N, C-alpha and C positions, 0 to 999 in steps of 0.2 A: 190771289194776285200778289205781286211784289209791291209793297207800299213805300219802301225806301232802299236806296243803294248808297252805301258809303264806300268810296274807293280811294286808297292812299298808299304811299310807299311802294308803288309799282309803276314801271315804265315812266311816262311823263307826269305822273301824279306824285306830288311831294308829300311830306309827312302831315300836311294840313289836309290835302286832298280836296275832293268835291263831294257834294251830297245831293243825290236826286231824291227829294222828299215829296210826299203826296202824289206819287205816280198814279195816273188815271188808267182807264181801260186802253186808250190809244195814246202812245207817246212818240213824238217825232223828235229825234236828236240830230241836229245838223252840225257838221264840223268839217274843216278841211282835212286833207290827208295828213296823217302823222300827228293828229291832235289827241289820239287815245280812244277812238271809237272801237277798234278791234279788241283793245284791252278790256273794254266793258263787256263785249259779247263773249270773250273767252272766260271772263269771270262768271258770267251767267251760265255758261256751259259747264264749268267745273270749278266750283267754289273751293273744293278740297285741295287744289293745286297749292303747294307751299308758298308760292310767290304772292298769293292773295291772303296771307295770314292776317294782314292789317285791314282787310276789307270785310264788310258785313252786308248781309241781305236781311231786310225786315219783311216778313210775310204777313198778309192780312189774316187775322185770327190765329197767327202762328202756324198756319197750315201750308207747307211747301207744295207746289204743283210741279208736274213734269215740265221742263223747259226745253223747247226745241230751238236750237240756235243755227241760223244760216249765216256763214261767213266764209272766208277763204279756207279756214281749217276744215269746215264742213265739206267743201268741195274736195279737199285733199283726202279727207277720211273716207269719203264715199265714192270717189271717182278715181280710177287709176289702179284698182285692184283686179280689173278684168270683169268684175261682176258687181251688182248692187244688191243689197238685201231687199227682199220682197216686202212690199207694204200691203198689209191686209186691210180690206174695206168690206162693206156690206154688199158687194156686187151681186152675189148669187142668192141673196135672200128674197123670199117671196114678199108680196105686199103685206100679208098677215104677219110674217116674221118680223119685218121691219117695223110694223105698227106695234107689235108686242115689245120690241126692243126700245122703241121711242117712248112708249107708255111707261115702261119700267125705268127708263132713263130720266123721264120727267119726275117720276116718283122719287127717284134717287136724288134729284136736285132738291125736291121739296124736303126730303129727310135731311139733306145736308144743310139747307138753309135753317131748318128747325134746330138742328144740332148746333149750328153756329150761333143762333140766337141764345140757346141754352148755355153754350160755352161763354158768350159775352156776358150774360146775366151772372153766370158762375164766377167769371173773372171779376165782375163788378162787386159781388158779395165778398169775394176774397180780398179785393182791394179795400172795401169798407172795413173788413175784419183787421186787415193789416194796419189801416189808419187808426182804428180803435185801439189796437194794442200799442201802436207807437205813441199815441196821445197819452194813454194810461202810463206807459213807460216814462215819458217825459214828466208827467204829473207826479208820479211816485218819487222820481228822482228829486224834483224840486220841493214837494210838500212833505216828504217823509225823510229821504236820505239826507238832504242838505239841512233840513230843520234841526236834526239831532246829531249831525255828523261829529261835532266836537266832543260829545259825550259817549255816543254809542257806536262809533265807527267800527270798533273791534268786534262788535256783535253782528255786523252786517254780513261778514263772511266774504262777500265779493264787493269790489268797488267799481263795477261796471254796470251800466244801466239795465241791460237785458237780464243778466243773472240776478240782479237785485229785484227786478219786477217778478221774475219767476219765483224767487224765494218768498216774497211777500204773499203771493197767491197760494203757495204751498202752506205757509204758516196760517193763512186765513182759513184754510180747510182743515188743518190738523192740530193746531196749537190749542191745548186744553189747560194751560197753566192758569193759576190764579192771577187776577189783575192786581198789580202793585201800583203805588203812586209814583209819579215822576221823581219826586224828591228822594224816595227810598231807592229807586233804581239808580239815580245819580250817585248816591252815597255808596252803594255796592259797586258801581262801575269804577268809582274812584279807587276802591281797594283792589278789585280783581283785574281790571283791564290795565294794560300797560305791562310794566315789569312784574314778574311774579312776586307777590308780597312775602315778607319775612315775619317771623314771630315777634311779638311785642311783649315785654315783661309787664306783668300787672303792677299797678300802683299799690304800694303798701297801705293797708287800711289801719287806721289808728283808733284807739279806744279813749274816750273822754270820760268814762264812767267815774274813775277815782277822783278826777278833777272836779266833776260835778258833785260827787259825794262830799268833798271837802267844802265846796262852796255852800252846800246846803246844811252843813253842821250847825247846830243851834248855839254852839259856843260863841259864835261871832256876835250874836245878839245878847248874850248873857252879860249882865253887869257883874264883873268880878271884883269883889271887895273883901275886906277882912272879916274876922269873927265878931259878931254883933254884941256878945255878952261880956266883952272886955271893957273895963272902965273907960279907956281912952277911945273906944269905938264911937261913943256918942259924939265926942268933940270932932273926930275925923270926919264922921259922916255929916255932922252939922255943917262943918266948914267945907265939906265936899273936896277934901284934899287927899283922898285915898291914894290916888296915883302919885301925887307929889310926895307923900310920906313914903310910899313904897320905893320910889326912886331914891329918895334921900336916905333910906334905911341902909343902903349899900355903903354909905359914907360914914356910918357910925363905927368908929374904931376905939374911941376912949370916952371920957366924960364930957368932952366938948361937943356941944350941939352943932351939927353941920348946917343948921338953919340960921341960929342966932349967934353961934360961936361963943356961947357962954358955958360955963361949967354946970350944966343943968342935967346932964345925962347920968341917971342913976341906974343901978342894977334893976331896980323895980321898974323903971321906965323901959329899959331894954326888954325886960320880961313881958311887959304889957304889949310892946311893939311886936315882939316875936309871937306872942299869943294871938295878937290881932291877925297877923298874916300867917294863918295856920296851914296845915297840910292840904286842906281843900283848896285854898287859894293858890298854894304853890303848884298843886297838880293842874289846876286850870291854866296857870301861866305856862307851865311846861307844855301842856297840850296845844295851846294856841301857837307857841313857838315851833313845836314840831310840825303842826299842820301847815303853818306858814312856810316852813322850810320844804316840806313835801310838795306843797302847791307850787312853789317857785320852781323846784326841780322838774316836776311833771310838765308844767306849762312851757318851761324853757326847752325841754326835749321835743315837745309837740311842735312848738314854733319852728325849731331848727329843722325838723322833718318836713313840715309844711313848706318852709322856704326852699328846701331842697327839691321838693316835688314841683314847685312853681318854676324854679330855674330850669330843671331838666325838661319838663313838659313844654315850656316856652321855646326851648332850643330844638325840640323834636318835631320835625315837619309832619310826621304822620300821627301826631298826638290825638287821642280820643277824648282828652279832658277839655272842658270849656275853661281855658286858662284865664280868660278875662273875668269870668264870674268867680273863679277860684281865687284870683288875686284880690278881688273886692271883698270877698268873704274873709280871707286871711287878714287883710288890713283891719277890718272891723274886729276880728278876733284878737289881734295883737293889741289894739286900742283898749278893748275891754280888759284884757289881762293886765295891762299897765295900770289901769284904774284900780283893779282889784288888789294889786300889789301895794298901792298907796293905802288902800283901806286896811290891809293886813298890817302894814307898818304902824298905822295909827292905833290899831288894836293892841299891838305889842306895847306901844308907849303908854297907852291909856286903857288898861284892861277893864276899867269900870265903864268905858264907853261902849254903847251898843252900835255895831256896824252891820250894814246889809250889803253883801257883795253882789256885783252884776252877774247875772247868770249867762254863762257862755253856751248854754244848751242849744239855743236857737242857731247860733253861728256854727257850733260844732255839728249839729244835724245837717245844716246846709253843706258844710265841707264834706261830711261823710257821704251825703247823697251824691254830690258831684263825683267823688272818688268811686262810688259804687256804679254810677252810670258809665263812667269811663272804663272801669274794669269789665262791665257787661259788654261794651263795644269791643274791648280788647279780646275778650273770650270769643266773641263772634268772629273777629278778625283772625284769631289763632285757629278757630275751627275751619275757617276758609283756607288758611295756610295748610292745615292738616289734610283737608279734603279739597284741594285747589281745583282739580279737574272737574269734580262733581259740581262744586259751587259755581265754577265758571259756566258750565253747561246749563245749570239751572238759571243763572242770571241771563244768559243769552235767550233762553226760552221766555223768560219774563219780559225781557226787552221787546221781543217780537210780539208778545201778547199785547203789550202796551201800544206798539206801533199799529198793529192791525185793528185794535179797538179805536184808536184815534182816527184812522182812515177807513173806518168800517163802511160808512155810507157810500163813498166813492167806489170802493171795491165791490160792494154789493151791486151797484148800478152797472159797473163794468162787466161783472160776471153774468148779469142778466142779459145785457146786450150781446155779449159774446156767445152765450148759449143759443140765443135766437138766431144769430148769424150762422153758427155752426150747424144748427138743425136745417136751416135753409140751404147751406152749402151741401150737406149730406144728401138732402132730398134731390137737389139739382144734379149732383154727381151720379145719383142712381138713374135719374131720367136721361142724363147725357150718355151714360154707359149703355142704357137701353137703346138710345138712338144710334150709337156706334155699332152695336150688335145688329140692329135692324139694317143699317147701311151696309155692313159687311155681307150680310145674308143676301140682300138684293143685288149688291155689286157682284157677288159670286154667281147669282142667277143670270145676270146680264152677260158676264164673261162666258158662262157656259153656253148661252144662246149664240154669242159671237163665234165661238169655236165651230158651231154647226153651220153657220151661214156666211162666214167670211171667206175671202179668197184674195190672192194677189193678182188675178187676171183682170179685174176691173181697173186696177191701177195701170197695168200695161195698156189697156184699151184707151184710158183717158189721156195718158201721156202721148201716145201715138196720135190720138185725135187732135190734140193741141199742136203737135209738131206739124202735122199735115196742113192744118188750117192756117198756119202762119208761114208756110212755104218751106219747111224743112222736109224735103221729099226723098233725100238720098240715104237716109238711115232711119231706123226705128228701134223700139225697145222690144226684146223678145225674152221669154223665159229660158233659163239655162237648163242643161240636163240635170244639174243638181237641184232638187226641189227647193223652192223658196227663194230663188235668186233671179235677177235680170242680167241682161247684157245688151250692149248696143251693137247693132248689126247693119252692114251695108245691104243694098239691094241684091248684090251678087252673093250674099251669104257670108262675106268676110266680117271679122270683128272690127268695128270702127274706132276702137278706143284711141289708137295712136295717130289717127289721121284726122281727127276732129279739130276745128279751129277753136281758139280761146273763147270766142263768142258762143259757138255751138255747145262747148262744154259748160259754160256758165248757164246758158238757157236750160239745157236738159237737166242739170243738177238742181236748178231752181224748181223746175216742174216736178222733179222727184221729191224735193223738200215740201212742195205744196201738197202732194199726195200724202206725204208722211204726216202733215198737219191734220189730215182728215181721217187717217187710220192709225196703224201701228205696226211695228216690226213683228209683234206676236198678236194672236187673236185676242188675248186678254186686254191689250192696250187700246183697242179700237175706240172705246167710249170713255177713256180717261180724260179728265180735264187737263188743259195744258196752257202754257204761255209761249208765245212766239217771239223770237228775237231775230230780226232780219238786218244784216249789216251789209250795206252797199250791194244790192242784188243786180245792179245794172252795169257792172264793170265789163268792158269789152263788148257791150251790146250796141247795135245801131239804134237809130231813133224809132224805127218801126217796132222792134222787139221791146225797147224801153217802154213804149206806150202799152204794149201787151202786158208787161210785168206790172206796170202801175195799175192797169185795169184789174188784173188778177188780185193784187193786194187790196185794191179798193173794195172788191167783193168780200174779202175777209173782214175788212174794217166794218162794212155794213152789218155783217152777221154778228160781229162782236158787240157793236152798239145795240143791236136788236136782241142780244142774248140768245142767238140761234147757234146751235152746235156746241162743241166742247172747248172751243178756244175762248179763254177768259180775258186775255190781255195781249197787246201787241206793243213791242218796243222796236222801232225802226230807226236805223242809223244810216245816214248818207252824207256824201260830200257834194252831190250834184244838185244844184239849185233847181234845174228844170224838173228833174225827177221829184224833188221835194215838193215843188208846186203842184205837180200832177197828182201825186199820191195823196197829198194832204188837202186837196180841194174838196169843199163840201158842196156848195152850190152858189148861185149868183146872189141869193138873198140872205142866206144864213152865213154870218161872218164868224161866229164863234160856236163852240160846242163844249158843254160842261163835262163831256167824257174824254176830252182831248187836252193834251198838255204839250207845249213846245219848249225845246231846250236848244241852246247853242254852246258848243265847246270851242274854246279858243286857246291857242298856245302862244304864250309870250315868254321869251327867255327860257325856252325849253320846258316850261311848266304849264300844265293844263289848268284852265279855269272854266267856270260854268256860269251861264246866265239863263234864268228861266223866264218864260213869258206867259205862263198859265194857258189860257184858252186862245190867245191872240197869236196868229202866225207871224213871226218876225221877219220871214224871208220876203223881202220886197226887191225884186231885180229890175234893172233898167228894161229888160225884156217885158216884164209885166206892165211897166209904165207905158211902153209903146202901145200895148193893147188898150190900156185905159184911155190913151189919147185917141186911138182909133174909134173907140166907142163913144167918145164925147161928141155932143151935138154942136159944140162951139167951133169945130174945125170946118171951115168953109172952103179953104183954098185947095184947088186940085193938086198943086205942087206939094203942099203939106201932106195931103193924103198919100200921094205917091211915095214920098220919102219915108213916111211911117211904115207903109206896107213893105217897101224894099228892105228896110232894116229888120222887120219881123221875119221875112222870108230868108234873109241872110243868116239871122241867128238860128232859126229853127231848122231849115233844110241844109244850110251849108255847114253849121257847126255840129249839128246832131245827126243830120240825115246823110243819105248816100246818093242823093239825087244831084245830077249835073244840070246845067242850064237847059240843054236840049231836052233832057228827060222831063222837065216840068213843062216846057213850051209845047212839046209834041203830045202832051196829054189832051190838048184842046183840038177841036175839030175845025172850027172856022178860022179863017185867016185873021179876021178882026180880033178875035179872042187871043190868038197867038201873039199878035202885035202888042196888045195890052199887057199880056203876060211878059213879053220880052221887055217892055218898058219897065215893068216892076222889078225884074231880076237883073237889069243891066248894071245896077250898082254893085252887084256881087263880083262881076268880072274885074280882073286886075286892070287898073288904068281906066275903067269905064265908070267914072263918077259924075257923068253929065248925061242928060237926056238928049236923044237925037232931035235936032231942031225941027226937021220936017215932021217927025212924029209929034213933037210938042205942039207945032202949029196945027197939025191935023187934029190933035186931041183937045185943042183949046176949048172947043164947044161941047166936048163930051161931058156927060154928067158924072158926078162923084159916084152915083149908084153903079155905073158901068164898071168902074174900077173895083168897087166893093164886091160885085158879083164875080168877077174874074178871080179876085183875091180868094174868095170863099171856095170857088171851084178848084183852085189849086190844092186845097186841103182835101176836098171831096175826092178828086180824081186820084190823089196819091194815098187815099184811104187813111187820111188823118183828120177826118171830119170831127172825131171825138175831141181832139185837141182844140180845134177851132171853136166848137160849141162850149167847151170848158172856159176858154179864155174870153169868149163873148158873153159868158153867163147865160148860155142857152140850155145847160144841163141842170136838171132838178134832182137833187139827191135828198135822202132823208138824213137829217142832222143827227 
C-alpha cells in the first residue's frame, strides 16, 4: 500500500505542496475541476516523469505494488488505437485448477505477511543498532574527545564524531601499548604536538669538588702562632698578642718600637721576633692566603655561571630546568659563600683564630641535581627531535591507550549490545532471505499455473454481458485477428471506434479497466497484488450509467475491505458530489469506517491546498439534506412533503438523468398515480412553480403516505430503486 504522497512544484502545487499522509485501504479525494486531481493520478501512474522530481511516494514496508490508474490519459492510451490489449483472467480454469491457484495464492499471502513481519523486526533491530551507535558516538564525543581536546587533539586524527568513534573502537581492539599516566602524556604532548620541536643545548654541569676541598682543609681550624722555644714566645702567648705582634712586625724599620714609639728595638729583639715567626708560621700564612684567593676565584666563577644559567633558562619558554627551585638554591649558595668569605678574611687577619667554614656541599648537590634533571629532560627532548616521527607515533598510541582504558567500561557495554544486535540482525536476514526465496518459488508456480489456465475470452464475455445488461446493444467487444487483442464492433460487423459517443467510450474503457483490475495484460500478472487509482470515471455518463459505475466500484470497495482478491488499496478522485455520495456510502447505521479516509482539494489563487477528514465523510450537499428532511418524522404538512419531493426529483432526474416529465408520468398505470406524479414534477417545468388549485383541493384529504408511495415508485419504475434505498438508509452494507 501507499502510505504517503508528497506532491509539490508541479501544476497547481507550489514549492510547499500538499501531503497525503496515513493513507488507508479506501481513500476518497474530492475536488473541483482544475484543482490538481489528474496531476495526482498521473504521478501515481508514472513517478519517473521528470516533472515529478520534487514528489515522493512512501510505500508500506518499502514494497511498491503495481498501480493501475484510470483517468483521461488511460482512455487515450487504450482507446483510439483500433484495438485493445487483451486482459487475461482465469476463465478457462477448472474448479480444481482455480482451487489450486487460490490455495497457493493464500499461501503466498501468508508467506508475504510472515516476510513483512520479519522485515519489520529486522528494521526495528537495525533501528536499535543505529540508535545504539549514535548514542555511543555522542557519548564518546562528549566524554572522551571534548574532555581531553585541549591536550590530545592532535592525536585524535579526525575531528568529526563518526570517524572518532570508529577510531576509538579500532584502538580498543588493537592497541597493546603500555599505559602511561595522564601527567606523563601531557608532558610529552607539550613537546611533540604542535610545531615540530627543535634541539635544546644542554646546561653546563659544574664541579664544586675543589671548593669543597678548600672548605674542608684543616688549616682553617689550626691556630697559627710563632715558635714556642723563643724567649719572647712566652710573653706573646701569655698576653695572647700573637696576631697583634705579627701585624706590627711589618712596621719595624729601625730601633723605634711601632707599638710604644720608644727606642727599644734592638737587634736581639728583632732576632727573637724573626725567630718566633719562623718558616712554619710563614708557610701556614702563605697557604691560607693562597687558599682564600683560590676559593674566592672558584666561587666567583661558579656564581657567575649559575647566574647566567638562571637568566637564560628563565627567558627560555621551553626550559626543562625548575627555575624557581634553582633560583632559591642559588640564592642560598651565594649567601653561604658571602659568609665564608668573611670567615676567610678573619682568618687572614688573625691566623691564631680557629674558624669553621659553612659547607656548600648540600646546596651544590641540590644545584647539580637540578641541572642533571634538566639535562635528562633535554636529552629526552633531543631524542624526540632526532626521532620525531617515531616518537610522535608512539605518543599517539599511548594517548589512545589512555583514552580507551579511561572509557573501557562504556566501550565494553557498547560492544556487547552491538554484538547481540548484529547476531539478531544476521539471523533475521537469513530467515528473511529464506522467505523471499520461498515467495519467489511459489510465485513462479502460480504464474506457471496461470499460463495454463488463463485466457482473454472471459474478459470479452464479461464486458459484453455488462454492456447488454445496461442497454448498450448496438456494439460489442470481439477478439481481433491478431492474437491477444480486442476491438469494438457494430452489429453489422463494422468497427465502431470512430462512431461511438463520448459516454459510450467512457463506459467501455471503464469496463475494460475493471477487467484489467481482475487480471493482467500477461498471464504472469493475473495474481499480482495491485493498487487502483480511479480519477473521475463518470465523465459524460448519464445518471443510469453513473449508478452502474458506482455500484461496480462499491463491489471493489467491499472486496478490498474484506481482503478478497488482489486489490490492496483504492484511491478514488472525483469532482461530482452525487457520485461521491453514491460510491462512498456505507449503510444507514454505520457512519464511519477505520479503513476509509476522506480528503478535499481546494484551489485558491491558483494554488492547491488539502484538507483531511479521516473517517468522516465531509461531503454534505443540499440534496442530501432534502432526503434527511423527507425521512424526518417531524414533517407533517402535505405541502412541505410535496416541495421536498419535487426538489429531489428535480435534482436527481433533471440534473443527472435523461428523463422528461412525461417519461416519468407515463411510468404509472393508474390515472390517480399519474396525477400525483404530475403534481410532484410540476415544479420542474419552466414557469410552473405553483400547484394546480383543483389538484390541491382534490388532494387536501390525501394522506402523506400516498405521496411517499408514488415518490418511491418513480425510482422503482425508472430502475433507480438502489439510489432510493441508499438515500432512505434501506441498504445494509458491511463496513
